[in-house]
C-alpha positions, 0 to 999 in steps of 0.5 A: 522461514525467512523465505516465507516472510520475504514471500509475503512482504513481496506479495504485500508490496504488490498489493500496495503498488496496485492499490496506488495505481487504482487509486489514480482512477475514479470507482468504476462502479460494480465490476471485477475492477472495484472488486480488486480495489476492495480487496487490495484496500482490505489487504493494505489498510491495516498497516496504511491506516496507523501510519496515516493517523501519525502522518496527515497528508502534505497539502499541495494546492487544493489536494492532499498527498498521502505519504503512507504507502511511500513510507510502508513501501520504503520500509518494506524494502529495507526490511527485505534488504536486511532479510537473509535469503 
């Protein structure tokens, strides 16, 4: 059972990393990249949304830095380090 949780957490981390990378680029219109962006958003937003509500973006000049992906990433890495197997 722990192995299954470990694999699911690893897959979620990959989805989170993909969402972070795709967020650096503007939407490209209809196509496979935009479909991937929407899928990754649907997978990761239920976890990131509540954290974002508690921790607003940090202002850096004229832009905001969303720290919620980093918090989830660190939290999952700590969880994976504690899981047996």
